[in-house]
N, C-alpha and C positions, 0 to 999 in steps of 0.2 A: 534548332537548339539539340544537341547530343545530351541524353540523360545521365546524369553524371555518375562515376563510379566510387563513390564516396562509400566508405566501408562504415558510417555511421549511419546511413539510412536504415530506416525498418526492412526490412526481411520479406519478400514478398513471395508466396509458397502456393502455386495452385491449390484448392482444396479438393481432395477426392470424391466429395459426395456434390461437388458443383455441377454447373448447366453448362455445356458447351457454346459460348458465346455463338456460332454458327447457327444454332435452334433457336436464338432469340427472333420474336418476327421483327421486321423493318419498317420504316415508313419513307417512303420514296419523297425527296422533296423537290420542287419545280426545276431544281439544278441538274438533279437526276442523282444529288448526293442520297447514301441512305443512313440514317438513323436509329438508333436500337429503340424497338418500342417500349422499352419500361427502361427507367433510369433510376438513379438512386438519390433525392435531394438531398442538399448539405445545411439547410437552415435548421437550427437547434432552438428555435422559439424561446431565447434568451434564455434558455435553461440549461442545454449540453456543454458541454466545453469543447473547445476546436480541437483540442486533443482527442476526444472520444470519435468527433467526426471523421477527423484524419483516420483515425481508426479502422471506421465503418470503412470508410470507401477504400482501404486496404484488404478488407475482408470479402466487400462485396465482389470486387474487383476478382480474388480469389475463387471465388464462386462461382464467376460467370459474366457479372456486369460489366459493361463497356460504356455505360453514359452517365455522366456526370454532371448532375446540376447545380450552378455555383452562382454566386456575386459577392459584389464588393462589397455590400452592408453586413453581410454576414461575419464579417470580421474575421473569416478562418483559412482566407485561401493560401495564404503562405504555409499553412500546417497542411491544406489538403495536395498544396503543392508537393510537399515531401511525400504523402502517399503516391502522387501520380510520379514521381520521378522514380520510388519503389519499382512501381509496376510496370515502367518500360526497361527498368535497371533488369527485373526478372523476366524479361524474354518478350512482354507485349508491346507489338510496335506501335508510335503515336499515330499510325492511321486507324492503328483497330480501336482506339477511343473516341467517344464522342463527349468534347467538353463545352458546357454551356457556362457564359457569365452574363452578368446584366453590368448597364450604367446605372449608379443612384441618383435619386430626385435631384441632391443638391449638386451635380457635376453636368447638365445640362447646358451650361453656357460654351459660349463659344472659345474652342481649344480645351475645353473641360475633359470634352466626351474621348477624346484621342487618348488625352492624360490618364484619366480613370483606365481606359482598355489597356493602356501600356503597362501599368501599375499592376493589373491583375494579370497580363502576362509575366510578368516579372515575379509574383508573387505564385503562380500555379507553373512556373518555370517552363512556360510553351512558349512556341513561335510563333503558333496563330492557335485563334480560336475556331471550332466549329459553327458556331452559332452566339451570335452579343446581341442581347435584349436591352431595350428601354424600361425598365423596370414599371414604373410608372408612368401614366402619362402627364402628370404633374409634378412641377419643379419642388414640391413642397415635401419636405425633412421632417426626420424627429428623432429623437435622441433612442439611447437603447433604454429599453423597460420603462418608458412612458405608459402614463393610463391614458383611456378614451379622450379624455378631458383635454390633451394636450395640443398646441396647435403651432404651428410654424408662423412667427409676425409676418413673415413675406411672403404667405401662401397665397395662390392665385388661384383661378379656373384653368380651365383646361383652354388655352388660347392656340387654336392651328397652326397659324403664323410662328408663333415659338416653337412648338412643336417640330415643325418643319426645318427649324433651322438646327435642333438636335438630330434629327432623321439626315440632314444633310452630311451632318460630320459622323454620321454611322454610316454612310455610303462612302464617304471618303476612306474609312477602317477598310473597307471590302476592295478599293481602289487600290490600296497600300500591300494588300494582301496579311494583315492582322489579323482578319477575321473571313471566315468563307462565306457564314450566312448572317443576315442581320434580322431581327424582330422585333415584334412588340409583345407587351404583356399589361393584365389588368386594362385591356380596353374593351369600347363597345361597337357596338354594329357602327353607328354615325361618325363615332371617329374612326374606325377601320375605313369606310367609304370614304373622307376625304383622304388619307394616309393614302391608300391604294389608288385615288385620282391623281395624287400629287408625287409621288414617290417616283424617282429615276429608278429604285433597287427596290423592288417592293420586299414586304416583309415574308420572310421562308415561314415562320410559325409564328404561333401567338400562346402566350401561356398565360393561362384562365385557372379558376378555381370550377373543378368538375368532380363529383362524387355523385351516387346514387341519390341522394337528398338534394342535390343541388346541377341539374343537367346543361341547364344553358341551352335548350335545343334548338334556339333561333342563331343566337350567336355561333354555337357548333356548326351547324348546316352554313352558316356562312361563311366561315373561317375554311370550310371545309371545299364550298363551290368556288371559291376564289383561290383554290391552290396553294393553301397555308393549312401546315400541320397544324392540330391543335395539342398542344402540351397541358395536362393537367396538373393542378398542385393541389395537395391536399385529399388525395385521390380515396383517403378512408374516413374522413369528416374532419380531419386534423384534431383528433382529443388531445393535444399536447400546444396547441396555438396559443399564443400569450394572452392574459388575462383580459388587455383592451380589447380584443375580437371577442368575446363571450358575452352573450345578452342571453335573459330567461328565454326568448322563445325559440334558442335554437334546439335543433334537433340530432337525435345521435344515430350516424347512419348503422353502425355496428351492432347496436340494439334494436334495430327493426327487424319486427317478428318474420317474415319473408326471408329478407337474408341471411337472419339465423336457420332458418329452416332449408335453404338453398344449399349455407354453407357446410350443415351439418349432411347433408345428402351426399356432399363432395369430398367431406374429410377433411374440410379444413373451417381455419377462423374467418370470419364474416371480414374482417379487416382484409385478408387474404384472398376473398371474393370479392371484394369491392375494385382490386387490383387488376383481378381476372375479367371481370365485367369491362373496365374500363380499356384492357389493350382489345377485348375481342371487339367493344365498339367500334374502336379505331381511334381514340386518343391515345397519346402518350403518358402515362401515368408516371410520377417522380416520387415516389415516396418516400418519405423519410424515416430510418431505421439504424439503430446502433447494435440491434440486437442480432447476432449472425441467423438463429431459428427463424427469425420473422423476414430479414430482407433476401434471405435463400427461398422461403415457402413462397415468396412473392415472384420472384424469379424462377421456380417452377410452374408456379399457377399459368404464368404467361406460354407456358409451354406445352403445357397439361390438354387432356380431351377438353374439348370447347365445352361450353353451356350449350343447352338444348336452345333452339328458338324460342319455345315458349318460357323457358326461364329468362331469356333476354328481354322478351316481352314482358314479363313480370316484374322485374328489375326498371323495365322503361316507364312502368307508371307507379314506381316509388316516387316520383320527384315531386319535393315540397316546395320549391324553389327558395331554400333555407339557405341563402351565402352566409359562410361563417366569419370569412376575412372582410369584414367591410369597411375598415380604411376610414372610421372619424376620425383619425389624426390630419388625414389630408384635407379636412375640409378648410376654406378660405374665409368664409363669413360667418357672423352670429345667425341663430337660429336657423341652421341648417340640419338636414337630415343627413343620414349615412347614404340614401337613395340619390341623393344628388350630384355623387360621385359618378352614379352607374347610369346615367341618362335613360330612367325607367321609360319615360314617357314616349321613349323612341327620338326625343333631340335633344342634343349636347346641352347642358344645362347651361344658361349665361354667366358670366360673370357677377 
């Protein structure tokens, strides 16, 4: 699909203070494809408009971003698509971009995965996606702006046979050339073990919550050991996450005294330090920001002077196992806690 020449497109002008995209670290997937090691998230947490996010995509590309993390459920892919078209019309080749999207939970059924992918491609104005993820391992949905007590009346547990029916449809998208790679999101080690056992095309990436107060060392190491790239959402601790995901015991990464001290030493905000640490640790952070100085600072941190081994060790010891995106809305029966979604005892929670 050639980028349109419509003069109504927003104008893409590379920023004079940006970062050369060639300087941004890359992650090598098992196919030998290269993924930029920092991306821009596009979920506005129910509070930021699609137009603002589309403007941020355009601005982020102007300062050197080439990786954009999207999803159908975010409800803004058509607007993001306008920015991607402008970026390409402004001289950035499609092959220089890395665009991810995700199939939402209510589109896991037979024939629905392909239809959802095709809609995302149409909205984004692309011929193919670099990466397509199963957003959650449950076919349990929720409406926009719901609270933590909302439940899908048709919710169910993780049933591996059902998940693999969805995965087979994902594999067909690769066969058709609509997506280059497929992957998982919000998974656990026991679930991934089964997927890796049964997949014809194995996941190239797993998107997961990762920040200094929630480092998921076991899952992180498991995906690395299996040649899966860890993509980290909420890399600064998601201060603007939906209210349904906030609980009294949550900690605030960017207020951690050690992070504040190390950030001050490097002349950066603690949020930027979180992104820098993430890139250096080996994950792919996808921070969301609509503020030019912030998304530029995140990219600058990714290419700047590395943290010392002592600083990396100190941050590794800040892990508080504080999950922020708990997923209450995906529970499937009464009297459950959010931990049931995450197989915290090492086994898949039964139906």
